[in-house]
N, C-alpha and C positions, 0 to 999 in steps of 0.2 A: 695162224693159217696151218692147215694140216693136210691139204690136198696133195702136196708133193710127197709127203711121207706115206700117205695111203697108196699112191700110184706106185712108189718104189716097192712097197710091201706086196702089192698085188701082182706086179710083174715077176717078183721072185717066188712068191708063195701062194699066189691066187688068194681067194677069200677064205683064209684060214681063221682060226679063233683069234689070233693076235690082231688080224686086220679089223675084226669087229670089236675087239677090246679097245683098240686105239680110237675108234669112232665113239664108243661109249664114254670113255674117259674125257675125250675133248668135249663131247656134248654136255656132260655133267658139269664140267668147268664153266662152260658157257651159261648153262642154266644158273648156276650160282652167281656168276658175274652180272646177271640181270636182277639180282636182289632177291632170288628165291632161296629160302632156307632149305638146306639139305643136311640132315643129320638126325640126331636123337629126337624122338617125339614126332617125326614126320612119317605119315603113312603114305606109301607109294604103291602104285599098281604098274607092273610091267606087262602091258597089254599087247598080245600077239608076240609073246616073249621068246618063242623059239627055244633055243638052248638056255636062255635066261642070263645072257652075258651082261646085259644092261642092268637088270635087277640085282645081279650079284655085286656089281660095282656100287650100287646104291646101298646095299646091305653093308659093305665094307666101310661106308661113310656114316653108318649108324641108323639108316632108315629102316622102318618096319615094312618089309616088302611082301606083296602078294604077287604071285605069277599067274598069268592067264593066257590061254590059247585054245584052239579047238582040239588039240592033241598035246599030250604031255611028252615033250622032248627035252626035259631039263637035264643039264649036265650032271654027271655022277656026284660032283661035290656039293650040289644043292638039291639033289633028290630028297624029298621029305619035307621041303619047305611048303608053305601053304600054296596050293594051286587050285584055280577055279577054271573048270572047262567051260569055254565060252566061245561062240561063234559070232563075231562082230556084225556080219551081214544079216544074220537071221534072229539071234536071241534077243530078249528083252535087256536094254541097256542097264536096267537096275540090278541085274543079277550079280555082277562083281562087287557091288557096294560103292561107297563114296570115299574119296581119298584127298589128301592135301596135294599130291603130285601124281599125275598119270603120264606114263611114257608110252607113246605109240611111234616106234621108230622103224622105218622101212617097211611099213605094213599098208599104209594108206593106198598105194598104187596097186595093191593086190586085192582091194575090196571091189566086189561087184556093185555095191551100193555105197560109195563114199559120201554121198550127200546125206544118206540116212544116218551115218555115223556122226557127222557134224551137227545135224539137226537135233541129235539126242545126247551129244557128248557131255552136256552139263549134268546129266544123270549120274556120271561117274565122279563128279567133283563135289567136295565140301564147299560151303560158302567161302568164296575167295580162293578156292583151290585152283590149281594150274595144270593145264594139259600141254605137254611137250609133244608136238606133232612134227614129224620130219619124214619126208619121202622124196623119191626121185620123180620129179614132174616130167611129163611125156616128152616135152620138146628140148630137154637138157641133153647134153652129149651122151649121157648114159640112160636115156629114157627107155630104150628098148632092151636094157640089160645086156645079156650076152650077145644079142644080135644087133647092138648098136655099132656103127651109126646108120645102119640100114633102115631103122625105124623112120628115118626121114623120108623114106619112100612111101610111108603110109602104114597105118595100122592093119591094113588088109593085105599088104603086099611084102613089106620089108622082111618079115620073118621067113616067108617062103623063098625069097631071093637068097637069104642066108642059108637056108637048107640046101639049095641047089649048088651054091658056091662052095660050101664047106663039107656037106654030108655029115655034119655032127649032130648029135642029139641035143635038142634044146630043152631047157627047164621051163621056159616061159613062152606062152602063146597068148597073144592079144585077145581079150574078151573071154578068156578062159581062167587064166590066173595072173594076167597082167592087164591093167585097164588104163587108158589114157587119162591122166588127171592134169589139171592146170592150176597154177598159183592163183590167177585172177579169179577163177570159178570158186576155189576154196575160200578166198577172202570174202567174196560176195556172200556165200553161204553163212559164214561166221557172222557177217554184219547183219544177216536176217534173223539170227538167233539172239533174241533180246536178253538171254541169260549169259551171253559170252561176249568177250571183248579181246582184241589183240593187244598183248602186252609188249612183245618183241618179235622182230622178223629179220632173218638173215639168211644168206647162203650158208649152209651148214659147214662146208669144208673150207671156207674162207670168210668167216664172220666179220672180219675187218671191213669188208666191202658191202656192208648192209644197205648202202644207198641204191645198189642195184635192184633191191626188192621194191623200190618205190617208182620204178620205171616200167610201166606196162609194156608188154610184149618182149622187151629186152630181157626182163627177168626170167621169162619162160625159157629162154636159150642159154643164159649165162649163170643161172643159179645152180646148176648141176643137181643139187639136193636142197630142197626148201626146208628151213627149220623155223618154227614159230612157237611162241608161248602164248597160249590162249587162256585167259583167266575167267573164272566164273564170278559174276557180279554178286556181291554179298546181298543176302536178303531177298533175292528174286526166287519165287517158287517155280517148281517144275511146271512146264506147260503140257506134260504128257500124262 
């Protein structure tokens, strides 16, 4: 369980680099605990990489990492690493190539077309490759990000109430750069893609309570951040 450590760090230092490093380290440990090989000989894609913190940790563990985002914001110590400019919402999913492991961390809720991503995610995976998909689902306590918990007032109203109460500048606006997403809907879309299957499912910050993810509706409120491993079925040809 890492939720208490993250909250302590956030209240003292906000979402600094160490805050995201803690998330990346814990997530990689969980991926490895699910039987996924991480190390030499493993090709990995840090998709929607931002500063590349997640991918950098995979590099430290021996993976051959490619970074990808719609703009290059890589941290100074990894500038020069292979980078593929790619917009998940618009570009052909075949552009980045195929990998043993694809990381898509805290990106899914910022996609205007999350369903498009899931329907084509297998294009990024080698046969039996694995996608780590993690995001803050809308009904979780942090679903509205900085204007939480006012997001419970609705995606058309909560952020406006936040503006009036605080007068602060927001980073996120619903249906502009933050989109309501739901665990149940994501699971349904994955089940409809014959090239993919769920391997593991857990609340990211307290993975010991994985049973929560098997209780419809309850999981939408209690998961905080959904983490899943989605495997490509070996030998299944692309449908696109």
